[in-house]
N, C-alpha and C positions, 0 to 999 in steps of 0.2 A: 504494500500500500504506500502511495506517495501522497503527501499533502504539502500545501504552501500556506504560510502565514505572511501576508504583506502588511507592512506598517510604514506609513509615510511620516514626513517630518513633523506633521501636526499631531501625531500620535493616533491618527485614525487607522484602524486595523481591520482586516478581513481574513478569514480562514477559508481556504479552498481545499476541500477534501472529498471523500467518497460518500458524503451524506448531504442532505438538504441543509440550507437552501442553495449553497454554491458548490455545485458538483464539479470536481476537477476531472475532466475526461483525459487529457494528455498534457504533458509538459515536454517541450523540446528545447535542447540547448544546454543540458546539464553536464554533458561530457566534453568532447573535444571542441576546441575553437580553432579558427584559422590562425596560421602562423606566418611570420615574415622572416624567412631564413636569410641571414646576412652573410654574403659570400664575398670573397676578394680574389682577384685573379691578377697575377703578375705576367709580364711578357714572357713568352716561351714556356709558360707553366702548363703541364698537363692537368686538366681538371681545374678545380678551384680550392681555396682554403676557407674552411668554415670559421666565421667570426663569432656569430651568436645566433640564437633563434628567439625571436620576440613573439609573444602572444598578442593577438588582436583582442578587441573588446568581445565580450560574450553577449550573444543575442538569444533571448528566451522567448518562446511562444507558448502561451497558456490557452488551452481550449476549455472553456467553462460553460456549464449549463445551469441556469437559474431554475429552480423548482419551487413553485409557490402553491398556495391553496386557492388563490383566486386572482383575477386580473389586477385589482387594486394593489394587492401585495406584490405582484410581479413588478409593477412599475416602481414601487417603493424600493425593491431590491435592485432594480436597474439604476435608480438614482444613487443608492448607497455605493454600488460598485463604481459608478462613474466619479462620484465625489472622492472616493478613497484612491482610485487609480488616476489621480490628477496629473497630467503631463507637466504641469508647472511646479510640482513639488517632488523633491527627491524622496527616496525611501530605501527600505531593505526588505529582503525576503528571508524567511527561515524555511529551509527545505528539510522535510522529515520523511524518512522511509524506515523500513524495518531494521535497518542496520546502523543508521547514522543521523545526525542533525548538523546542518551547516547553515551559515548565513552568507548573504551576498548583498552588497550595496548596488542599487539599481536606479535608473531613471525610466520613466514611462515613455517609450517611443510612440506608442499609439494606444489611446484610451480604448475601452471596450468597443469593439465593432460588432454591432448586433446582427445576428443572422435572422433567418425566417422564424417568426414567432408562431408557436403552436399554443393551444389552450393551456395556460399556466406553466408554459415551458419557454425559456428564452436562451438559445445558444449565443455565445459570443467568443471573440478572440481578443486576447490582450498581448501586446508586444512590449518587451522590456529590453533595456540595454544595461549591461554591467561594464562601466568604463574600465574597471580592473577585473580581469576574468577569474580571479582566484576566489574559490570558496574558502571561508574561514571557520574555525572552530567557534562554537557558540560561547565558549568560555575563554578567559584570558589566562595564559600561563605567566608565571612570575617567579623570580628568585631574588634573594637578598644577599649582597656581599657586605660584610662589615668586619670591624676589627676582631670581634668575637662572633663567629658565624653560628647561628642557632636555628636555621631553617624556618624562620618566621613565615607564616602563611598569609598574612594580611588579606584574607578574604579571597585568595585565589587558589588555583589548583597547584599545590606544591607537593608532589608525591615523595620527595626525598628530604630527609632531615640531616643536618650536619652538627657536629659538636666540637670542632677543632678550631684552633686559632689560625687566622690567615686572611688573605685578601683575594682568593681565587675561588671560582666555582665552575663546575661543569654544568652546562645547560644543553638539553637535547631538543633540537628542532625536529619534530616528528612529521612535519609536512613534506610536500613534494618539491618545494623550491625554497630559496632563501627568503627570509622574512625580516622586515624592519623591526626596530625595537624602540621602546620608550624608556628613558633612563631618568631616574631621580637621584641626585647626589645631595645628601643632607649634610650641611655644614656642622662643625667648622671644617674648613679646608682651604688650601691655597694651591692654585694651578691644578685643579682636579683633572685626572686623566683616566679614561676607561679604555682598556685594551680588549680586543678580541684576539687572543693569542693564536687561535686556530687559523685565522686569515692573515695575521701579522699587521692588522690595522688598529688605529687608535683615534680617540677623540680627546683633545686637550683644550681646556679653556683657561686662559691666562687671567685669572681673576681670584680675588680673595672672597671666601664665603665665611660669614659669621655663623656662630652657633644658632641654629633655628632657621637659617636661610636655606633655600632649596634651588639647586640648579636642575632645570628640566630640559631634556634633549629628546627630540623626535627625529628618527632617521628615515621616515617614510618619504619616498620619492614624491615630489610635488607638494609636500607638506612639512619640509624640514624646519625645525624650530630649535632655537637655543635661547632659553629664558631663565631669569633668576627671580624667584619669588622672595621679596624682601620681608623683613620682620613685620612691617606695617601692612602686609598683604598686597602691596603694589608689585607689578610685573615689569621687569626691565629686559629689553631686548639685548641679548648677550652675543649675538652673531659676530659682532666686531671683535670679540675677545678670543675667537677660535684660532688656535695655532695653525699655521699655513699647511703643515703636513698632515693635518687631521683628515680623516675619512669618515663619512656617515655610514658606518658599516652595518651589515645585516648579519643575521645568524644563518650559516649555511646548513643544509640538511644534515642531520646527524649530530654528533657531539661538537660543542663549542666550549673552549676554555676561556672564561672571562676573568679579568683582574682589574684592580684600580690602584691608583697611587695618588698621594697628596703630600705637599711639602710639610704640612703641619698636621698630620693625621692624629686622630685621637680615638678613644673607645666610643665616643659619641658619633663619629663619622660612620655613615652607612650608605649603601647604594642599592637601589631597587631597579630591577630590569624586568619589564613586562613585554609580552608579545603574543601574537596569535599565529598558530600554524596555518599555512596556506596550502591549498590543494588545487590541482589542475582539473579535477572533475569529481562527480559524485555518482 
């Protein structure tokens, strides 16, 4: 059984499943997406050299049938469906089958297109586009690095606990592809640096953090951020303090060894790293 829960930015939500009133007949586009294979060819070269393979946006098509008790209720359901799947409002879908649950950010390409109406029955087709083609876990993974590591869960899924001193932690990306991270560095600290030792990349911010201040970093492509939350709650843009050799690294699939350092580290210093596993299909 497959079902879809769509929620728009206004919080309006509709569930499409195998029961009344919104019966989900089919959903297309949950698996493979088109790719853009990047190749390079040199003079006199046999064949080509593969550079990278990029995934295009994901296109989803939902075939839905409205089942109602009477004609008035049918038109009410039609209005509800059109209002929720508003092309002017972004949203996300939660995809559910017998094996998994995943979420996907989408925009409505085409609002419900009504088919031929029968008594108390209204078929329609809804078209969605996911600018980022990757399905995400419904939960957020997270780990904490600190002077005394204790495996704190802070409301996230942390299946492993630690009880040794140090500033390193192994994080496992269980998804199909690399995934960006959100980092929170809690002061005090000076010139905080967070390494992904597996990839050999680091992010260094040349700035002093007072106790209670938080450095926030987001490595998501198209949404990169470096901010400092001050003691009074104000937010300072810290992009200008980034060291030139810094890289907004991601977690590669499999094991990643993360570490941090600071010029004036203390037992009160800690770093939280959160992320979502990403998948190429469901």
